[in-house]
N, C-alpha and C positions, 0 to 999 in steps of 0.2 A: 253861238259862233267862235268856232275855233281859233284858236289866236297864237300866236308864239310862246310856246312854254318856258315859264318863269321857275325860278331855283323855289324848290321846296321850303327856304328859311323865311322866303319872303312871306310878310303875312297876310292870310288867307289860301295859305297853303291847302291842300287836296283834305277832306277827310272822309270819303268816299275812299274805298279802295274797292281793287281789283279781286276778283276770284280766280285763282289756280292751285289746281291739283290739291283743291279742301283748304285753302290759306288764303287769308286778307292779307293784301297785301296791295305795300305802295310804292310807288318809281321817282326817278331821281327827277322826273321832271313833268310839270303840270300846264291844265289849259282851261284858260277860264270859260264857263257857263254863266249866260250872259237871260236877264229877268224880257223875255221880250214886250211885256207891256209899259217892262220900266227903259231900258235901253241899260239899268246897272246889274255891275256883277254878282251876282250869285251863288256864285262856289268859284270852287276850283275842283278840278277832275285828276285821274293821276294819266299821265299820256305816255298808254306803252308803244313799246318801240319793238321791233321786228323782233327782238329775244325773248320778251314778255310771249308774243303772240307761238313765236315756237316751242316753249316751254306749258305753255295752254295746250296746245300737239298733239305734245307727247305725253302729258297728265291722260288728256283723252283719250291717248291709243293705247297707252298703258291699264287705263280703266276698264276700256271692251276688250283688252286681249286678257287682262288677266283676274278677273273678278265674273263673277256668276252676274251683273246687274244684266246683262242680256237674256239672260234666260229664267232671271229669278222674277217670275210674271207678281207673285204676293208680296216681294220688298218694292220694284216698281209701284203697285197700289197703295202700301201705303205710304211713300215716300209723295206720291203725285195730293194722297190726301192731307198730308200734312202742311205739303205745299199751299194745297188753298185753303185750308185753317189761318196759316200764317198772313194770308194774302188777305182775307176777312178779319184778324186783330188788329193788324199794319194797319186799315185801310185809308183809315181818315189821317196819318202821317200820308202815306203816299199821295191822297190828295191834291195837300197843297201841296207837296213836292210835283206834281202834276199840272195843278196852276200857274204853278210859279216859272215852270221851267220848258214846260212847254206852252204856257201860254191858253191850254185847254179852261174853257167856261167852266164855273164850276154845276152848270147844270150840265154840260157834257159828260162830265166823272164820274153822274151817275148813271152814263150810259155805257158810252161805249169806248170813252178815253179809262175807262177803270174797273167799275164793277160788272160790266157785261165783260170785258176781258177774263176776268174771275172765276165767270158760270167755266170755261175754255176749259183751266183746271177740272175742273169738276167733270167736265162732262169726258173726258179723256180717260179718267179713276174708273170711271161707268162703265165706258167702252171697253175700256182692258178688264172687267170684272169677265166680259161675256163674250168678248172679240175670238172666234178660233182662227190659230196659227195653222193649221191642216184640213187640207182637202184631199176626200177619198175620192179619187177617178175609179175605183174599178177594179176588173181584171180584165187584159185581154188576151188570145193564146197565138203565141209568136210558133211558129214550126214543132207544133204538135206540144210549147210547153208553155204552161199558163203564167200569166205573171202578174203582180198586185200593182200597182202605179199610187200617189199618191203627190200630194203637193205640202211644203211647209213654207211657212216664208219667214222671214228673219231678218234680223235687225242690219238695215245695212254697213253701220258700222259710226265712223265718226264726223260728225256735220258740220262744219262751217256755218254759225248764220247769220247773216249782215244786217241791221237793221239800221230803218229812215227815222226821219224826229217827227212825223205827222201825229204817229197815236202809237207811242210806245212802248206802252202796258197792252197793248193788243197785240201787238206785230211779235212781242217779246213774245207772249205764252200764247200767240199761233205757232209758233213754231216751236218753243221749249217742251211743251209739252203733249203734243204726239210724236217727238221728237225720244222723249224718255219714258211714252209710252206703246213705245216699236222697239224701244234697246239699246237706244243710240245713245252715243257720250255726243259731246255737245263744247262746243266754244260759240260763244255769242258777245258780237263786239255791239256796242251802242250807237246810236248816231252821235257825231259831233256835236252837237245842236244841241244831243237831251241824253250826256252820258250821263248824268246824278242818278234820274229816275232806272235804267237800267242795272248799275250801282247796286242799287236800294235792293233792285230783288237779288241778283244775287250774295248781298247780305243775309235776307231773309234766308236761303239757304241755306248755308253754311252754320247758319246758329237756330234754325229753327226744323229742322229734316235732316232724317237720319240718311239721306243722298250721298252716294261715296265719296271721299276724294276724289279728285277729277274726272266724275261724272258729267255733273254742270262746270264750269270756267268760262268765266264772263270780264270785257277789258271794255276800254275805252282807250282811245287815241283818236288825237288831231291830224295822224300819217297817213298818207296815201301806199306808205309800204307794208303797213301791218295789212293790210285790207288783201294788198298780192300774195304774201303768204299765204295767208286764210285764203285763197284760191287758188293756189299753185299748188302747195306744200302736197308731198304724195303719200300723206299718211291721213293723209283727209280724204273722204271715203265721198263726201256731197257738199253740195254749196246750195242756202236755201237764202234768197237774196231779195228782199224787196227794196223797191228803187225806183231813180229813172230808168227808160232805156238805154238811154244813151250809157251809163253804167251796165247795167245789164248784158249790153252789147259783150263789152269789154270783159266782165265774168263769164261768159261765157266763151271766150274765144281762150280766155286764159286755162280754164277747165278742162277744155280740148286736149291738153297735154296730155293730160293724167286721165284722159276719160274720166270723168268725175261725173254720179249725178246730179242736174243742178236742176231745179226750182228759182223760178222768177214770175214775182209777183212786178211787175213795169207798171207801167205812164198806162192814163186813159182821156179820150175825149170824147167823153159819153153824150148820148145826145136821147133831149128828151121830147117826142114826138105827139104834138097837139094837134088831135086829128079834129077834123072840122064838126063835127058832133060835139065836140068836151064839153064841159061846164069850164067857160074859160075863166069866171070866178076863181074856178081852184084849182086850175092847171099854173091860173097865174100866180096863184099861191105858196103851192106845193116850190115849182122854180124859184122866185126870189128866195123863199129860205132853203131849199136844200143846196142853195148853189153858197148859202153862208155860213151854215154849218163849217165850225174848226177855222176858222175863214175861209174857205175854200179850200183850205188844202186836204185833197183828199183823190186819191187814184179813181174814183169808181163817181166821183160825184157828176149830176149830170150840168156839164158846160156849154152847150148846144142848145138852145132850143128851136126846136122846127115849127113854124106856123103857116097856117093857112096865110098864103099872098093877101086875099082877100080881105083878111083877117087881124095882120101884122101890126096896124097904130091902134087896136083895139086892144089886144094885150099886152101889147106892149106898155101902153097906158095902165094896162092893171098891175104889170108889175113894178113900176117903175112905183106904184102908189105903197106901194108893201116896201120896198128899197127906204125908201121917209121914212117907214117906221122904223127901221135896222137900222143903230146907230152904233158903231162901236164904243166899249164900255171898259172899264176893270175886270178882267173876269174872273176873279173871286168873287166880284159881287151875284149874288145870287138869279137874280132877274135879266144879268147879260148875258145877249144869242152873241155877238157878235167879237170875240179874241182880237186877238196882234196876231200878225205874220211872223214867222220865226224869227227871221233877222230882218237886218236892212238890206243883207243885201238879194235877201228872197224879195222884200217891198222894193227896191228899187227894179228887178227881174219884172216883177210884176208887174208896173210902172211904165216900162219901157214899152212895154209889149202892148199896154194899152195904149198909149202916148201913139207908137208905129202904126196901131188898128185907124185912130182917126184919120192920123195923112194920107192910109190908103184909102179911105171911103167911110169910111165904120163913122155911124152918128152916134155920140155921144149924148146919153139920153140923161142921166147921172152919175155922180162919184168920179172916178177918178184923181184921186186925189189922197196924199200921203197927210194921217194924222198923226199930231204927234199931243206927249212924248211913246217914247215906246216905238213899236215896227206895224202902229193900226192904217188899214186900210182903206177907204169909204166902199160899201159897196158899189159896184161898176155896172151900168147896163150899155149895151153897145148895140144896136140896129140896126136894118137891113145892112148885116153883114154879108160878107160874099163866100159863103160858101167853100170854096179855095186860097182865102187867104191866109196869115199865120197865124191870127187869132183862134178860126176856127179848125188848125190844122194841131196848132201846139201847144202840150197842157201848159197853161198858165199858171195851176197851185195858189189860185186868189180868189177874191171873191169875184169876180166878174162872169158877168151872164152875156153869152152873144146869142140874138137873136137873128134866126136864118128864115127869111120866107123861101115857102115851098109850092110850085106850083096845082093848091088842089082842084084844077081844073082836069088831071090826070088821075082822079082818082087818089090812092096812096103810094102810088107808085113813085112818085118827086119825092116822097117825104122820104120814101127807105130806100131808094138811091142817094140822097143827101146823106142820112144817119151811115148809110156804110160806107161813103167814100171819105173813108182815114183809114191810116196804118194801125190803128189802135181795135182792140176790141171787147173790154173789157166788163162793161155796163150800161144801160139805157132804161128809161121808161116811155113809156108810152100811156097817153090822157087818150080818153072817149065814152062816151055814153053806152056804148054798144060794147059790154065786156068779149064777147067773144069775136066783133074784129078787132080790137086791140090784141088778141092772144096772138090772130093769124099776123098781122103786122108785127110785131115783137118776135113770131118765128121769123122773119124776113129779113131782118137785123142779127148780122154777123155778132155777137158777145156772149159773154161768157155768164151774166146775169144780168137780171131785168125784171123790173117793176112795172106791174101794169095798177093804171089806175092807183097809183101810192102804193101798191102792195109793199108791204117791208119783209128780203127773203133773206137778209142775213141775221145766222144765228149759229152757234156753234159747230152744230149739225149739220149744216148745208157746203160745200163746196164752196170756192172759189176761187175766181182765176179768169184770166183772158184767152182768146182769139188773138192770131197774127202777131202783133208787138207788143203788146199788153201780156206776154208771160208766157211760162209755160210750167205745166202741171198747176195741179189745184191746192189751198190752204182751208180748214177744216172739215170737220163731218170724218168719215170712213176715209174716203180720198185724201184726206188731208194727213190720215198717219200711214197710210200708204202708202206715199211717196216717199216716208222713210226706209222701206221695209225691201229685200230683196224675194224673190220667188226662186224657192228648187225644187227639180223635180227628182221623184224616185222613182226606181222601180229594181222589183223582187222576184226571186220564181216563186212558185207557190208551192210548199212545205205543208206537207201534210201534218197537222199540231202545230206550226211553227208558227206567231204572229209577226209580221214584217212591223 
């Protein structure tokens, strides 16, 4: 949680440093990073100012326009290979830091919080080995002259990448690796709640790779004006942002002044639809454990559980039984499933939404409680939720599941209607013993990703992103690299003996 900067001469000043133009540098002021499991000060981070952001952008601009980074595929492959190996070599140090600063459970660092993201770098290094940056369109005849046409894909330029706190390794590498593979240079801004993790990545790049100075720059800051510089600066060609829809709207507006390319991965209010022929025991288990992944701090988590009205109470009872087994605990313990929320502020937000939901008529089945010390919140189950209420429409970002009944006398139509009753469209899930029926329902729901009967789509080769106010563009996969490419079309007259 960012707080007022302190003088570097005071005890506990920053040990981590910014990466600007190939150098690891400190700042005059610092801000605290807290351990969300205890609320205690973990360490201090450099508090970059707008001038530091300007310097990082200048370095990235120079590196893009005066070096051969954008055109030397072999160099980029070598550097991505080096980064991948450095991450593997330092994985245990990064694991402990991720547990301590993000509140990630140890078991989750063996997957989506750390080890899976390292695989993203390997994926893009391998993709770069085979990806074709050109496409031949053949010849056409115009006014008696034959013309050869082809396309070339070029790096967009300088990228400003702004991170959230919930999956700091995943999101940093999902922006960094494809941007570097494409030939871009980048300024990576850490989330104020998890600066140390991202700064550690910058140190690995500086000390263990041949990435040229200025190609990668890493900032941490508690100041909003640093983000403003990154999203408005004329020398930034593209902005990649993951975070809230409210902030995404502001970034989109700010970037419009210089007509930058914008990638936005924003909020979600994903629905899990349990059809009337589903195995309710399996569905209840999936719903309960899914909403508690990373303490519910995930934009794609299914926070709305849509169930047949005639079976509502039965399914609620099954989910509650699973919640009774999920207890908040020390994230460093290998068997802990539910860790803390990131900050006191986030916990207050979650609790406020739960209390308002109950006041508006939702039935609190279990949870709705702060758990101390640290920023823990008990798994919370709300039943009989109005599909138009705040808790059913707004992103909570906590271990809170809203059960919404649908009219099962109308077949699947009412379930689809409620699932689509959202400004978001990031993800979703459907459970049915009839998989073809489940696929038909999934195709009717407007979202960028979907799980059918527990299927997992998430992998470095799968484009991830949403419809509507869940964002613009796709992260990961080939599409994720192409977010950082421009397409240039060429035409040249066909001349005998001359290759265009």
